[in-house]
C-alpha positions as CSV (number, residue, x, y, z in Angstrom):
1,M,-11.3,-38.2,3.0
2,A,-9.3,-41.2,1.7
3,A,-6.6,-40.4,-0.9
4,N,-8.2,-42.8,-3.4
5,T,-11.6,-41.1,-3.1
6,E,-10.0,-37.7,-3.5
7,D,-8.1,-38.8,-6.6
8,K,-11.3,-40.2,-8.1
9,L,-13.1,-36.9,-7.4
10,A,-10.3,-34.9,-8.9
11,G,-10.2,-37.0,-12.0
12,A,-13.9,-36.9,-12.5
13,A,-14.0,-33.1,-12.0
14,L,-11.3,-32.6,-14.6
15,K,-13.1,-34.9,-17.1
16,L,-16.3,-32.9,-16.6
17,L,-14.5,-29.6,-16.8
18,A,-13.2,-30.5,-20.2
19,R,-16.9,-30.3,-21.3
20,K,-18.5,-27.7,-19.1
21,S,-17.8,-24.6,-17.0
22,W,-16.8,-24.5,-13.4
23,R,-20.0,-22.5,-12.7
24,D,-22.2,-25.2,-14.0
25,L,-20.4,-28.1,-12.3
26,T,-22.0,-29.6,-9.3
27,L,-20.5,-31.8,-6.6
28,A,-23.3,-34.3,-7.1
29,E,-22.4,-34.9,-10.7
30,V,-18.7,-35.1,-9.9
31,A,-19.5,-37.8,-7.3
32,K,-21.7,-39.6,-9.7
33,A,-19.0,-39.5,-12.4
34,A,-16.4,-40.8,-9.9
35,K,-18.8,-43.6,-8.8
36,I,-18.7,-42.4,-5.2
37,P,-22.0,-42.2,-3.3
38,L,-22.8,-38.6,-2.5
39,T,-23.5,-39.6,1.1
40,Q,-19.7,-40.2,1.5
41,L,-19.0,-36.6,0.8
42,Q,-21.0,-35.1,3.7
43,D,-17.8,-34.3,5.6
44,L,-16.2,-32.6,2.6
45,R,-15.5,-29.2,4.0
46,G,-16.1,-26.4,1.5
47,G,-18.4,-28.4,-0.8
48,K,-17.6,-28.0,-4.5
49,S,-14.7,-25.6,-3.7
50,A,-13.0,-28.4,-1.9
51,L,-12.5,-30.0,-5.4
52,I,-9.8,-27.3,-6.0
53,G,-7.5,-28.8,-3.4
54,A,-8.1,-32.3,-4.7
55,I,-7.4,-31.2,-8.3
56,L,-4.2,-29.4,-7.2
57,R,-2.9,-32.4,-5.3
58,K,-3.6,-34.7,-8.2
59,I,-1.7,-32.4,-10.6
60,G,1.1,-32.0,-8.0
61,A,1.5,-35.8,-7.8
62,E,1.6,-36.0,-11.6
63,T,4.2,-33.1,-11.7
64,A,6.4,-34.9,-9.2
65,K,6.4,-38.0,-11.5
66,R,7.4,-35.9,-14.5
67,Y,9.9,-33.5,-12.9
68,K,13.6,-34.3,-13.0
69,P,15.8,-31.9,-11.1
70,E,18.7,-31.2,-13.4
71,S,19.4,-27.5,-12.9
72,D,22.0,-25.9,-10.6
73,T,20.1,-22.9,-9.3
74,A,16.8,-22.7,-7.4
75,R,15.6,-20.2,-10.0
76,E,16.2,-22.7,-12.8
77,R,14.7,-25.5,-10.9
78,L,11.5,-23.4,-10.2
79,F,11.3,-22.7,-14.0
80,D,11.7,-26.5,-14.7
81,V,9.1,-27.6,-12.2
82,A,6.6,-24.9,-13.4
83,L,7.2,-26.2,-16.9
84,A,6.6,-29.8,-15.7
85,W,3.3,-28.6,-14.2
86,F,2.2,-27.4,-17.6
87,E,3.5,-30.5,-19.3
88,A,1.5,-32.7,-16.8
89,N,-1.6,-30.8,-17.9
90,A,-1.0,-30.9,-21.6
91,K,-3.9,-33.3,-22.3
92,R,-6.3,-31.4,-20.1
93,K,-6.0,-27.9,-21.5
94,P,-9.8,-27.6,-21.9
95,A,-10.4,-28.6,-18.2
96,I,-7.7,-26.2,-16.9
97,G,-9.1,-23.5,-19.1
98,A,-12.6,-24.0,-17.8
99,L,-11.3,-24.0,-14.2
100,Y,-9.2,-20.9,-14.8
101,E,-12.1,-19.0,-16.5
102,G,-14.6,-20.1,-13.8
103,L,-12.4,-19.0,-10.9
104,K,-11.8,-15.6,-12.5
105,Y,-15.5,-15.0,-11.8
106,D,-15.7,-16.8,-8.5
107,P,-13.7,-14.7,-6.0
108,I,-15.2,-16.3,-3.0
109,T,-13.8,-19.7,-4.0
110,L,-10.4,-18.1,-4.8
111,I,-10.3,-16.5,-1.4
112,S,-11.5,-19.6,0.5
113,E,-9.1,-21.9,-1.3
114,R,-6.0,-19.6,-1.3
115,A,-4.3,-22.0,1.2
116,E,-4.7,-24.8,-1.3
117,F,-3.1,-22.7,-4.0
118,G,-0.3,-21.9,-1.6
119,A,0.1,-25.5,-0.6
120,A,0.3,-26.6,-4.2
121,A,2.9,-24.0,-5.0
122,N,4.8,-24.9,-1.8
123,W,4.9,-28.5,-3.1
124,L,6.4,-27.3,-6.4
125,M,9.0,-25.3,-4.4
126,T,9.8,-28.5,-2.4
127,L,10.2,-30.5,-5.6
128,A,12.6,-27.7,-6.9
129,E,14.5,-27.7,-3.6
130,A,13.6,-24.0,-3.3
131,D,11.6,-24.1,0.0
132,T,14.3,-22.5,2.1
133,G,14.8,-19.2,3.8
134,P,12.3,-16.7,5.3
135,A,8.8,-16.2,4.0
136,V,8.5,-19.5,2.2
137,Q,4.7,-19.3,2.2
138,A,4.7,-15.8,0.8
139,R,7.1,-17.0,-1.9
140,A,4.9,-20.0,-2.6
141,L,1.9,-17.6,-3.2
142,G,4.2,-15.6,-5.5
143,L,4.9,-18.8,-7.5
144,A,1.2,-19.6,-7.6
145,A,0.6,-16.1,-9.1
146,I,3.4,-16.7,-11.6
147,I,1.8,-20.0,-12.8
148,A,-1.6,-18.4,-12.8
149,R,-0.3,-15.5,-15.0
150,A,1.2,-18.1,-17.4
151,I,-2.0,-20.2,-17.7
152,P,-3.8,-18.0,-20.3
153,V,-0.6,-17.9,-22.4
154,W,-0.3,-21.7,-22.2
155,L,-3.9,-22.2,-23.2
156,K,-3.2,-20.4,-26.5
157,D,0.4,-21.8,-26.9
158,D,1.4,-24.8,-29.1
159,A,2.9,-28.0,-27.9
160,E,6.5,-26.5,-27.8
161,M,5.3,-24.0,-25.2
162,A,7.7,-21.3,-26.3
163,A,5.4,-18.4,-25.3
164,T,4.7,-20.1,-22.0
165,M,8.4,-20.4,-21.3
166,V,8.9,-16.8,-22.1
167,R,6.1,-15.7,-19.6
168,L,7.5,-18.0,-16.9
169,D,11.1,-16.8,-17.4
170,A,10.1,-13.2,-17.4
171,D,8.0,-13.5,-14.2
172,L,10.5,-15.6,-12.4
173,S,13.3,-13.2,-13.4
174,R,11.2,-10.3,-12.1
175,A,10.6,-12.1,-8.8
176,D,14.3,-13.0,-8.5
177,N,15.3,-9.4,-9.2
178,S,12.8,-8.1,-6.7
179,V,14.4,-10.4,-4.0
180,K,17.9,-9.3,-4.9
181,A,16.9,-5.6,-4.8
182,R,15.5,-6.1,-1.3
183,K,18.7,-7.7,-0.1
184,A,20.8,-4.8,-1.5
């Protein structure tokens, strides 16, 4: 699928998710909102669940534009890039909330799209220059889980994101300490 088509679908899906649940969203209405003929989506593997990857790539691109690597350590850069991810989504909290809530009750989509979540987190690790060493993909899935754990906190947080930062810091510290303990 062309990048422009994918970006249009992701944008339309996010706009629709701001008003409705993931469960009630259809690929046909996303295509219509994106002004893309449904017939162009026949080769879309995974149907509606393929929107997850498109949404994550759109958010990843927006995060890359926002993120400025300024920290010395990989741990600090991961914190900063995760925070940039949340900042990139500040205006679409309702859409992210609808997607998060919907996926909690859609384990088949979560399982089928786990590679997309891993790829999105791997991109964040690349931005943070933390994609080195062994088990990068496993660490990427760990980062995806850390961000997922922070989403419900962020959904209730204010614009300063203090509670979100506390959650991210605690979970990244726990992960960092776990790695250090394994090395010892």
